[in-house]
C-alpha positions, 0 to 999 in steps of 0.5 A: 603470467597473470594479470591482477585487477589493477592491470599489473602483470604478475608471474604465474602461480608458484608451485608448492612442494607437493606440486599443487599450485598456490592459490592467489587471492585477488583483493581489488583496491576500492577507489575513493568514489566507491568508498564515499558511495558506500558510506553514503548509502549506509548512512542514508539507510541508517538514518531512514531506519532511525527515523522510523524507530524514533517515530514508533518510540515517540508514539509509544512513549506519548501513548503510555498513559492512555494504554495503561488506563485502557489496557488490552480492551483498547483494541476492542472498545468501540466508544471514544470518550477518554474523559470517562475512561471508555475509549478504544479503536475497535470501531475506528479500526474496523472502519479503517479496514472496511474502507481499505478493503473497498479501496482494494476492490476498486483499485486492483482491476484498474491497476492490473489492467493499466499495468498490462496495457503499459507493459504489454500493449502500448509501445513507443512515445504513447507508452511514455506519455501514458506512464507519465500521466499515471505517475502524475496521478500520484502527485495529485493532493488528497484534498483534491480527491476529497473535494471531487468525491464530496461534490461529484462522485457522491451524488453519482454513486448513490444510484449504484449503491442503491442498486447494489442494496436492492439486488444484493441485500441478502448479503449482510454487508450490502444491506442498508437498514435502520435499527429496527431492521427496516430497509432504507432507500432514501438518498441520505442513507447512502451518503458519507459511507465507507463505500464512497470513501473506499472508492475515492481512496481506491482511485488514489492508490491506483498509481502506486499499485500500477507502478509496482505491477508494471515494473514486475510485468516488464521483467518477464523474460523475453525468451519465454515471451517469444517462445510462447508466441512461437508456439502459437500462443495469442498475445493474451495467451502469452500474458496469461502463461508467462507474464502474469505468473512471473509478475504474481509476486509484484502484483501482490506486493503492489496491492499490499503497498496500496493497502498500506497507503489506503489505511493511512489516508486522512483528508479525503476520508475525513471530508467524505465520511460521517463519523460514528463510533460503532461498528457498521457492518453495512458498508453502503450505509451512511456512517463510518470512521477511520483511525486517521480521520479520528485523529484529525477530528479530535486533535484540536480539542484534545486534553493531555490525556485525550491526546495520549489516547490519540497517540495510542490510536496512531501507534496502532495504525503505525504498527498495522501499516508497518507490518503491511508495508514490510510484508509487501516489500519482502514479496516484491523483492522476492519476486524480482530476485534473479529475474533477468530480461534481455532488452 
C-alpha cells in the first residue's frame, strides 16, 4: 500500500512482466493560494526588471545626441562645456570614485565592528534595541547628513586633515599644495574636500553594510561555533576561525552594496564639496566633484543639448552602480547558499 501527497491510499507498485516494480510519479496538485503566490512573485520580479530596463533605455535614448558628439572621449574629457562641444565625465567620475573610496575606508571598520557586536556579543533585549537603532539610521534623510557635515563635521575634521597632510605628505594623495607645489596649511585649503564628503557618505552607508554583514555572520553554523569553544578557543578565536571565514562573502557583498549607494549619493555631496572640473588627486584638498552632484548643479539651467549631456553622465553612473550592485548580490547569494544553522 502507498499513500500519495493528497493522503489517498493506493495499491503497491504493480509488477512488470520482467519482475521490476513500475515506478510511480508523484504529482502534487497545486492549491489556489500557491498558484496566486507564484504568479504574483513572477509578476513582481518581472515588473522590477522591466522598470530597470526602462530606466536604462530612457537614459540611453536621451543621451544619444550628446554621446554622438562627444564620442569615446566622453569618459576621459575633464571639462564640462556642452555649449562648446568639450564635455565629459573624466573629472567627475574620478571624484565620484575618490569619494566612494573614502566612504568605504570610513564605513568598513565601523560596519564590521557593529555587525560582530550585534551578532556575537550583545544578547537579549539590548540586541533588539541596537539592531533597531542601526536600521533606523538608514531612514535619516541625506540632507540631514549634509547639514551635519557642513555645519559640524567640517570644522572638526580640518585639524585631522591637516595632521594627515603634515605627517603623510610623502604620499601624493595626502599632499595639499597649490599649482606651484607649495604646501598649503590654511583652513580654507581643507574645506569642501572629497575627504569630508567621503566621511559623511561613509556614515550614511554604515547601516546598509552592517545589516548585510550581521545577517551573514549570524548564519555561521552553531555546531562549528560550539566545537571551537569546546576545543578551548576564546570568543575572539571562535569569531576569527569560524564566523569571519563563513561570513567573508557577506562582508564583501555588503561592502560593495554600500559602495553602490556611496557612488550615487547626491544631496549630501552637493552640499559639502566645492565643484571643480579637473582631476584632483589630493583628496584632502578643497575641490572635488561627482556625477550626481554635477547633475544636481547643472540640471536647472541646462539647454536641450546640455540636458542630453547630463543624461549621458547619468547613464555612466547607472551602468557603474548596476555592475557593482549585481556583483555584490551574486557574492552575497553565493555566500549564503547551503548555509544552515540551528537556532
